[in-house]
Each structure stands twice: as structure tokens, then as C-alpha cells.
N, CA, C and O atoms as a CHARMM CRD file, in Angstrom:
* protein
*
  248
    1    1 UNK  N      9.43800 -20.60300   7.76400 PROA 1      0.00000
    2    1 UNK  CA     8.89300 -20.43000   8.85600 PROA 1      0.00000
    3    1 UNK  C      8.34800 -21.30200   9.88400 PROA 1      0.00000
    4    1 UNK  O      7.43400 -22.02600   9.48900 PROA 1      0.00000
    5    2 UNK  N      8.69800 -21.41700  11.16700 PROA 2      0.00000
    6    2 UNK  CA     8.35200 -22.21100  12.19600 PROA 2      0.00000
    7    2 UNK  C      6.95700 -22.03800  12.63800 PROA 2      0.00000
    8    2 UNK  O      6.62700 -20.95100  12.16400 PROA 2      0.00000
    9    3 UNK  N      5.89900 -22.55900  13.33300 PROA 3      0.00000
   10    3 UNK  CA     4.59100 -22.46600  13.35800 PROA 3      0.00000
   11    3 UNK  C      4.79800 -21.15400  14.35100 PROA 3      0.00000
   12    3 UNK  O      4.13900 -20.15000  14.08200 PROA 3      0.00000
   13    4 UNK  N      5.69500 -21.13000  15.49400 PROA 4      0.00000
   14    4 UNK  CA     5.84900 -20.31900  16.67000 PROA 4      0.00000
   15    4 UNK  C      6.38000 -18.72100  15.91600 PROA 4      0.00000
   16    4 UNK  O      6.08200 -17.61100  16.35600 PROA 4      0.00000
   17    5 UNK  N      6.93000 -18.90700  15.11900 PROA 5      0.00000
   18    5 UNK  CA     7.27300 -17.45600  14.20400 PROA 5      0.00000
   19    5 UNK  C      6.04000 -17.04300  13.69800 PROA 5      0.00000
   20    5 UNK  O      5.60900 -15.92900  13.99500 PROA 5      0.00000
   21    6 UNK  N      5.38700 -17.83700  12.93400 PROA 6      0.00000
   22    6 UNK  CA     4.20100 -17.47100  12.19000 PROA 6      0.00000
   23    6 UNK  C      2.93300 -16.94400  13.34200 PROA 6      0.00000
   24    6 UNK  O      2.25300 -15.94400  13.11300 PROA 6      0.00000
   25    7 UNK  N      2.82200 -17.49200  14.14500 PROA 7      0.00000
   26    7 UNK  CA     1.89800 -16.92800  15.27000 PROA 7      0.00000
   27    7 UNK  C      2.36200 -15.82300  15.81400 PROA 7      0.00000
   28    7 UNK  O      1.55500 -14.94800  16.12700 PROA 7      0.00000
   29    8 UNK  N      3.51800 -15.66800  16.00000 PROA 8      0.00000
   30    8 UNK  CA     4.37600 -14.58100  16.89000 PROA 8      0.00000
   31    8 UNK  C      4.13800 -13.22400  15.84500 PROA 8      0.00000
   32    8 UNK  O      3.80900 -12.13300  16.30900 PROA 8      0.00000
   33    9 UNK  N      4.35500 -13.45300  14.34700 PROA 9      0.00000
   34    9 UNK  CA     4.31700 -12.23100  13.55300 PROA 9      0.00000
   35    9 UNK  C      2.67200 -11.91500  13.28500 PROA 9      0.00000
   36    9 UNK  O      2.19200 -10.79200  13.13000 PROA 9      0.00000
   37   10 UNK  N      1.88100 -13.29500  13.26900 PROA 10     0.00000
   38   10 UNK  CA     0.37800 -12.59800  13.34700 PROA 10     0.00000
   39   10 UNK  C     -0.01200 -11.83300  14.45900 PROA 10     0.00000
   40   10 UNK  O     -0.87400 -10.96800  14.30100 PROA 10     0.00000
   41   11 UNK  N      0.43800 -12.00100  15.43800 PROA 11     0.00000
   42   11 UNK  CA    -0.04200 -11.27000  16.91900 PROA 11     0.00000
   43   11 UNK  C      0.46000  -9.86700  16.46400 PROA 11     0.00000
   44   11 UNK  O     -0.28600  -8.89500  16.58200 PROA 11     0.00000
   45   12 UNK  N      1.76700  -9.74000  15.92300 PROA 12     0.00000
   46   12 UNK  CA     2.37600  -8.41700  15.90500 PROA 12     0.00000
   47   12 UNK  C      1.43900  -7.31200  15.05100 PROA 12     0.00000
   48   12 UNK  O      1.35700  -6.10300  15.27000 PROA 12     0.00000
   49   13 UNK  N      0.71000  -8.15000  13.93800 PROA 13     0.00000
   50   13 UNK  CA     0.01800  -7.32600  13.08100 PROA 13     0.00000
   51   13 UNK  C     -1.49000  -7.39900  13.32700 PROA 13     0.00000
   52   13 UNK  O     -2.21000  -6.99100  12.41600 PROA 13     0.00000
   53   14 UNK  N     -2.07100  -7.87500  14.46200 PROA 14     0.00000
   54   14 UNK  CA    -3.16600  -7.82400  14.90600 PROA 14     0.00000
   55   14 UNK  C     -3.82300  -6.27500  15.30800 PROA 14     0.00000
   56   14 UNK  O     -3.00200  -5.52300  15.83400 PROA 14     0.00000
   57   15 UNK  N     -4.99800  -5.80400  15.14800 PROA 15     0.00000
   58   15 UNK  CA    -5.38200  -4.63000  15.36600 PROA 15     0.00000
   59   15 UNK  C     -6.34300  -4.77600  16.82300 PROA 15     0.00000
   60   15 UNK  O     -6.74400  -5.87900  17.19500 PROA 15     0.00000
   61   16 UNK  N     -6.60600  -3.65400  17.48700 PROA 16     0.00000
   62   16 UNK  CA    -7.44200  -3.58800  18.93900 PROA 16     0.00000
   63   16 UNK  C     -8.69300  -4.41600  18.40000 PROA 16     0.00000
   64   16 UNK  O     -9.26400  -4.87500  19.38900 PROA 16     0.00000
   65   17 UNK  N     -9.15200  -4.67800  17.58100 PROA 17     0.00000
   66   17 UNK  CA   -10.53300  -5.18800  16.95300 PROA 17     0.00000
   67   17 UNK  C    -10.06200  -6.89900  17.09400 PROA 17     0.00000
   68   17 UNK  O    -10.84000  -7.72700  17.56700 PROA 17     0.00000
   69   18 UNK  N     -9.06200  -7.15500  16.74200 PROA 18     0.00000
   70   18 UNK  CA    -8.56100  -8.29500  16.77800 PROA 18     0.00000
   71   18 UNK  C     -8.17200  -9.07400  15.44900 PROA 18     0.00000
   72   18 UNK  O     -7.56800 -10.14500  15.38900 PROA 18     0.00000
   73   19 UNK  N     -8.63200  -8.33000  14.43200 PROA 19     0.00000
   74   19 UNK  CA    -8.50700  -8.46700  12.96200 PROA 19     0.00000
   75   19 UNK  C     -6.89000  -8.51400  12.49300 PROA 19     0.00000
   76   19 UNK  O     -6.11700  -7.65200  12.91100 PROA 19     0.00000
   77   20 UNK  N     -6.58900  -9.22900  11.89400 PROA 20     0.00000
   78   20 UNK  CA    -5.50500  -9.10700  11.32900 PROA 20     0.00000
   79   20 UNK  C     -5.04500  -8.37600   9.87200 PROA 20     0.00000
   80   20 UNK  O     -5.33200  -8.61800   8.70000 PROA 20     0.00000
   81   21 UNK  N     -4.09600  -7.25000  10.59800 PROA 21     0.00000
   82   21 UNK  CA    -4.11200  -6.35500   9.16300 PROA 21     0.00000
   83   21 UNK  C     -3.10000  -6.82400   8.38300 PROA 21     0.00000
   84   21 UNK  O     -2.32100  -7.68900   8.78300 PROA 21     0.00000
   85   22 UNK  N     -3.03400  -6.21800   7.07200 PROA 22     0.00000
   86   22 UNK  CA    -2.16400  -6.59100   5.99300 PROA 22     0.00000
   87   22 UNK  C     -1.32000  -5.76500   5.29500 PROA 22     0.00000
   88   22 UNK  O     -1.89300  -4.67700   5.24200 PROA 22     0.00000
   89   23 UNK  N     -0.22600  -5.69900   4.71100 PROA 23     0.00000
   90   23 UNK  CA     0.35800  -4.50800   4.08400 PROA 23     0.00000
   91   23 UNK  C      0.20200  -4.78000   2.67300 PROA 23     0.00000
   92   23 UNK  O      0.19100  -5.95300   2.29900 PROA 23     0.00000
   93   24 UNK  N      0.05800  -3.64800   1.68500 PROA 24     0.00000
   94   24 UNK  CA    -0.14700  -3.72000   0.45600 PROA 24     0.00000
   95   24 UNK  C      0.70400  -2.94900   0.01100 PROA 24     0.00000
   96   24 UNK  O      0.73200  -1.85600   0.57700 PROA 24     0.00000
   97   25 UNK  N      1.49700  -3.12200  -0.89000 PROA 25     0.00000
   98   25 UNK  CA     2.56900  -2.34400  -1.77500 PROA 25     0.00000
   99   25 UNK  C      1.92600  -1.95900  -3.08500 PROA 25     0.00000
  100   25 UNK  O      1.43200  -2.85800  -3.76600 PROA 25     0.00000
  101   26 UNK  N      1.88500  -0.68800  -3.51100 PROA 26     0.00000
  102   26 UNK  CA     1.10400  -0.44000  -4.64400 PROA 26     0.00000
  103   26 UNK  C      1.94700   0.68800  -5.29100 PROA 26     0.00000
  104   26 UNK  O      2.49100   1.56900  -4.62600 PROA 26     0.00000
  105   27 UNK  N      2.01500   0.58900  -6.66300 PROA 27     0.00000
  106   27 UNK  CA     2.67400   1.64100  -7.75100 PROA 27     0.00000
  107   27 UNK  C      1.31800   2.16500  -8.42800 PROA 27     0.00000
  108   27 UNK  O      0.32700   1.51000  -8.75200 PROA 27     0.00000
  109   28 UNK  N      1.54700   3.43000  -8.53600 PROA 28     0.00000
  110   28 UNK  CA     0.50500   4.31500  -9.45300 PROA 28     0.00000
  111   28 UNK  C      0.58300   5.54800  -9.34600 PROA 28     0.00000
  112   28 UNK  O      1.28900   6.02700  -8.45800 PROA 28     0.00000
  113   29 UNK  N     -0.15300   6.38900 -10.26000 PROA 29     0.00000
  114   29 UNK  CA    -0.17500   7.80000 -10.60900 PROA 29     0.00000
  115   29 UNK  C     -0.57400   8.66000  -9.73800 PROA 29     0.00000
  116   29 UNK  O      0.25400   9.45200  -9.29000 PROA 29     0.00000
  117   30 UNK  N     -1.85900   8.70200  -9.32000 PROA 30     0.00000
  118   30 UNK  CA    -1.93500   9.50300  -8.11400 PROA 30     0.00000
  119   30 UNK  C     -2.68500   8.63500  -6.72500 PROA 30     0.00000
  120   30 UNK  O     -2.96700   7.44700  -6.88100 PROA 30     0.00000
  121   31 UNK  N     -2.94700   9.26900  -5.49600 PROA 31     0.00000
  122   31 UNK  CA    -3.58500   8.61000  -4.52700 PROA 31     0.00000
  123   31 UNK  C     -4.38600   9.87500  -4.05600 PROA 31     0.00000
  124   31 UNK  O     -3.79000  10.95100  -4.00700 PROA 31     0.00000
  125   32 UNK  N     -5.78300   9.79000  -3.68900 PROA 32     0.00000
  126   32 UNK  CA    -6.86200  10.49600  -2.81500 PROA 32     0.00000
  127   32 UNK  C     -7.41900   9.92500  -1.82400 PROA 32     0.00000
  128   32 UNK  O     -7.99600   8.85800  -2.03500 PROA 32     0.00000
  129   33 UNK  N     -7.39100  10.50100  -0.44700 PROA 33     0.00000
  130   33 UNK  CA    -7.67300   9.49200   0.54700 PROA 33     0.00000
  131   33 UNK  C     -8.80500  10.28200   0.96000 PROA 33     0.00000
  132   33 UNK  O     -8.64500  11.36800   1.51800 PROA 33     0.00000
  133   34 UNK  N    -10.10900   9.72400   0.68000 PROA 34     0.00000
  134   34 UNK  CA   -11.48300  10.29800   1.17300 PROA 34     0.00000
  135   34 UNK  C    -12.26200   9.14800   2.10600 PROA 34     0.00000
  136   34 UNK  O    -11.85900   8.07300   2.55000 PROA 34     0.00000
  137   35 UNK  N    -13.34100   9.72100   2.19600 PROA 35     0.00000
  138   35 UNK  CA   -14.07900   9.00000   3.45600 PROA 35     0.00000
  139   35 UNK  C    -15.44900   8.50600   2.49600 PROA 35     0.00000
  140   35 UNK  O    -15.87300   9.23000   1.59500 PROA 35     0.00000
  141   36 UNK  N    -16.05000   7.20700   2.82000 PROA 36     0.00000
  142   36 UNK  CA   -16.84400   6.63800   2.13000 PROA 36     0.00000
  143   36 UNK  C    -18.36200   7.00200   2.84200 PROA 36     0.00000
  144   36 UNK  O    -18.58000   6.69500   4.01400 PROA 36     0.00000
  145   37 UNK  N    -19.41400   7.71500   1.96400 PROA 37     0.00000
  146   37 UNK  CA   -20.38600   8.09100   2.34700 PROA 37     0.00000
  147   37 UNK  C    -21.67300   7.26800   2.06100 PROA 37     0.00000
  148   37 UNK  O    -21.61400   6.41400   1.17600 PROA 37     0.00000
  149   38 UNK  N    -22.63000   7.42800   2.62400 PROA 38     0.00000
  150   38 UNK  CA   -23.78600   6.36600   2.61300 PROA 38     0.00000
  151   38 UNK  C    -24.38200   6.88900   1.34800 PROA 38     0.00000
  152   38 UNK  O    -24.23500   8.03000   0.91100 PROA 38     0.00000
  153   39 UNK  N    -25.14500   5.82200   0.75700 PROA 39     0.00000
  154   39 UNK  CA   -26.01200   6.09900  -0.69600 PROA 39     0.00000
  155   39 UNK  C    -26.79600   5.03400  -0.79200 PROA 39     0.00000
  156   39 UNK  O    -26.33600   4.08600  -1.42700 PROA 39     0.00000
  157   40 UNK  N    -28.02000   4.91800  -0.26200 PROA 40     0.00000
  158   40 UNK  CA   -29.02500   3.85300  -0.25600 PROA 40     0.00000
  159   40 UNK  C    -28.61100   3.03600   0.80200 PROA 40     0.00000
  160   40 UNK  O    -28.46000   3.22900   2.00800 PROA 40     0.00000
  161   41 UNK  N    -28.40200   1.67900  -0.24900 PROA 41     0.00000
  162   41 UNK  CA   -27.98900   0.49100   0.76800 PROA 41     0.00000
  163   41 UNK  C    -26.34200   0.32500   0.71000 PROA 41     0.00000
  164   41 UNK  O    -25.77500  -0.63100   1.23900 PROA 41     0.00000
  165   42 UNK  N    -25.63300   1.39900  -0.01400 PROA 42     0.00000
  166   42 UNK  CA   -24.35200   1.04400  -0.07700 PROA 42     0.00000
  167   42 UNK  C    -23.56100   2.24400  -0.01000 PROA 42     0.00000
  168   42 UNK  O    -24.09800   3.26900   0.41000 PROA 42     0.00000
  169   43 UNK  N    -22.27500   2.25400  -0.39100 PROA 43     0.00000
  170   43 UNK  CA   -21.36000   3.33500   0.04900 PROA 43     0.00000
  171   43 UNK  C    -20.58500   4.24800  -1.34700 PROA 43     0.00000
  172   43 UNK  O    -20.37900   3.65200  -2.40400 PROA 43     0.00000
  173   44 UNK  N    -20.32900   5.25500  -1.23200 PROA 44     0.00000
  174   44 UNK  CA   -19.92300   5.91200  -2.53200 PROA 44     0.00000
  175   44 UNK  C    -18.52200   6.76500  -2.13500 PROA 44     0.00000
  176   44 UNK  O    -18.21400   7.20700  -1.02800 PROA 44     0.00000
  177   45 UNK  N    -17.92600   6.83300  -3.15100 PROA 45     0.00000
  178   45 UNK  CA   -16.86100   7.67000  -3.18900 PROA 45     0.00000
  179   45 UNK  C    -16.88200   8.41300  -4.66300 PROA 45     0.00000
  180   45 UNK  O    -16.99600   7.97500  -5.80700 PROA 45     0.00000
  181   46 UNK  N    -16.74300   9.54000  -4.19600 PROA 46     0.00000
  182   46 UNK  CA   -16.80500  10.62200  -5.84800 PROA 46     0.00000
  183   46 UNK  C    -15.21900  10.85600  -5.91800 PROA 46     0.00000
  184   46 UNK  O    -14.52200  11.33400  -5.02400 PROA 46     0.00000
  185   47 UNK  N    -14.76800  10.36900  -7.30400 PROA 47     0.00000
  186   47 UNK  CA   -13.37800  10.54300  -7.63000 PROA 47     0.00000
  187   47 UNK  C    -13.23200  11.66100  -8.60900 PROA 47     0.00000
  188   47 UNK  O    -14.30400  12.10400  -9.02000 PROA 47     0.00000
  189   48 UNK  N    -12.31600  12.12900  -9.00200 PROA 48     0.00000
  190   48 UNK  CA   -12.38100  13.44700 -10.09100 PROA 48     0.00000
  191   48 UNK  C    -12.57300  13.15800 -11.34600 PROA 48     0.00000
  192   48 UNK  O    -11.83100  12.26000 -11.74600 PROA 48     0.00000
  193   49 UNK  N    -13.29800  13.58800 -12.11900 PROA 49     0.00000
  194   49 UNK  CA   -13.64800  13.23100 -13.76500 PROA 49     0.00000
  195   49 UNK  C    -12.71300  12.78400 -14.41900 PROA 49     0.00000
  196   49 UNK  O    -12.96300  11.89500 -15.23300 PROA 49     0.00000
  197   50 UNK  N    -11.38000  13.25500 -14.26600 PROA 50     0.00000
  198   50 UNK  CA   -10.32800  12.83300 -15.12200 PROA 50     0.00000
  199   50 UNK  C     -9.94700  11.54700 -14.87600 PROA 50     0.00000
  200   50 UNK  O     -9.17800  11.02300 -15.68200 PROA 50     0.00000
  201   51 UNK  N    -10.40000  10.80900 -13.74600 PROA 51     0.00000
  202   51 UNK  CA   -10.23700   9.44500 -13.54900 PROA 51     0.00000
  203   51 UNK  C    -11.16800   8.77600 -14.24400 PROA 51     0.00000
  204   51 UNK  O    -10.96200   7.57500 -14.07400 PROA 51     0.00000
  205   52 UNK  N    -11.92300   8.92700 -14.81500 PROA 52     0.00000
  206   52 UNK  CA   -13.24600   8.30700 -15.44100 PROA 52     0.00000
  207   52 UNK  C    -12.42100   7.51100 -16.67200 PROA 52     0.00000
  208   52 UNK  O    -11.74200   8.05200 -17.54400 PROA 52     0.00000
  209   53 UNK  N    -12.72400   5.77700 -16.46200 PROA 53     0.00000
  210   53 UNK  CA   -12.36000   5.43100 -17.64100 PROA 53     0.00000
  211   53 UNK  C    -11.05400   4.78500 -17.33400 PROA 53     0.00000
  212   53 UNK  O    -10.57000   4.05500 -18.19900 PROA 53     0.00000
  213   54 UNK  N    -10.36100   4.97900 -16.09900 PROA 54     0.00000
  214   54 UNK  CA    -9.10400   4.48800 -15.39400 PROA 54     0.00000
  215   54 UNK  C     -9.46000   3.66500 -14.44600 PROA 54     0.00000
  216   54 UNK  O    -10.32600   3.76000 -13.57700 PROA 54     0.00000
  217   55 UNK  N     -8.48500   2.60900 -14.77200 PROA 55     0.00000
  218   55 UNK  CA    -8.34200   1.41800 -13.53100 PROA 55     0.00000
  219   55 UNK  C     -8.07100   1.80200 -12.06400 PROA 55     0.00000
  220   55 UNK  O     -7.09800   2.52700 -11.85900 PROA 55     0.00000
  221   56 UNK  N     -8.65400   1.48700 -11.25000 PROA 56     0.00000
  222   56 UNK  CA    -8.43600   2.21400  -9.75400 PROA 56     0.00000
  223   56 UNK  C     -8.68100   1.07600  -8.98800 PROA 56     0.00000
  224   56 UNK  O     -9.34700   0.16400  -9.47800 PROA 56     0.00000
  225   57 UNK  N     -8.17300   0.98600  -7.68500 PROA 57     0.00000
  226   57 UNK  CA    -7.76100  -0.00400  -6.68400 PROA 57     0.00000
  227   57 UNK  C     -8.27000   0.91100  -5.54200 PROA 57     0.00000
  228   57 UNK  O     -7.98900   2.10800  -5.47000 PROA 57     0.00000
  229   58 UNK  N     -9.02600   0.25800  -4.68100 PROA 58     0.00000
  230   58 UNK  CA    -9.91800   0.84000  -3.17300 PROA 58     0.00000
  231   58 UNK  C     -9.36900   0.05300  -2.09700 PROA 58     0.00000
  232   58 UNK  O     -9.59400  -1.15700  -2.06500 PROA 58     0.00000
  233   59 UNK  N     -8.67800   0.61300  -1.22100 PROA 59     0.00000
  234   59 UNK  CA    -8.46100  -0.33600   0.09000 PROA 59     0.00000
  235   59 UNK  C     -8.53400   0.36900   0.97800 PROA 59     0.00000
  236   59 UNK  O     -8.09000   1.51100   1.10200 PROA 59     0.00000
  237   60 UNK  N     -9.43200  -0.61900   2.07600 PROA 60     0.00000
  238   60 UNK  CA   -10.19800   0.29600   3.25200 PROA 60     0.00000
  239   60 UNK  C     -9.03800  -0.08300   4.27900 PROA 60     0.00000
  240   60 UNK  O     -8.53500  -1.20200   4.37300 PROA 60     0.00000
  241   61 UNK  N     -8.68400   1.09700   5.07000 PROA 61     0.00000
  242   61 UNK  CA    -7.37000   1.43500   6.18600 PROA 61     0.00000
  243   61 UNK  C     -8.10200   1.20100   7.33500 PROA 61     0.00000
  244   61 UNK  O     -7.43000   0.63700   8.19900 PROA 61     0.00000
  245   62 UNK  N     -9.42600   1.47500   7.69500 PROA 62     0.00000
  246   62 UNK  CA    -9.76500   1.33200   9.01400 PROA 62     0.00000
  247   62 UNK  C    -11.07700   0.41200   9.23900 PROA 62     0.00000
  248   62 UNK  O    -11.49400   0.20000  10.37800 PROA 62     0.00000
């Protein structure tokens, strides 16, 4: 890929804040969309109890 095409492609994926967005393709069992809530000096997301002990991936979308 030429430098011009790379730059052009990068511009197409930039958000309003100027950050480059990336695409993830994930295969899984279930998906839940939630908002992170403040918890002390960090954030917290509550998930169903039947997810305890399972491997999960968190992706920030905004």
C-alpha cells in the first residue's frame, strides 16, 4: 500500500476528536452493552453472575 493510500485510509477512519478508530471483529457467545459507572478512582461494569469465571473482552466504543 502506498503512503498516499495509507494516509487517505487513516483520514476516513478518524473521528471528530481526531483519534483514529479501529475495527474489531469478535466471535463470542453473548454481548451486553452497558455504561461504565464511577467506582472510587476507577470505573465499574456489572455483568450477569453466570458470566463469573468466563473469559470476557471489553471494547470502548466512544
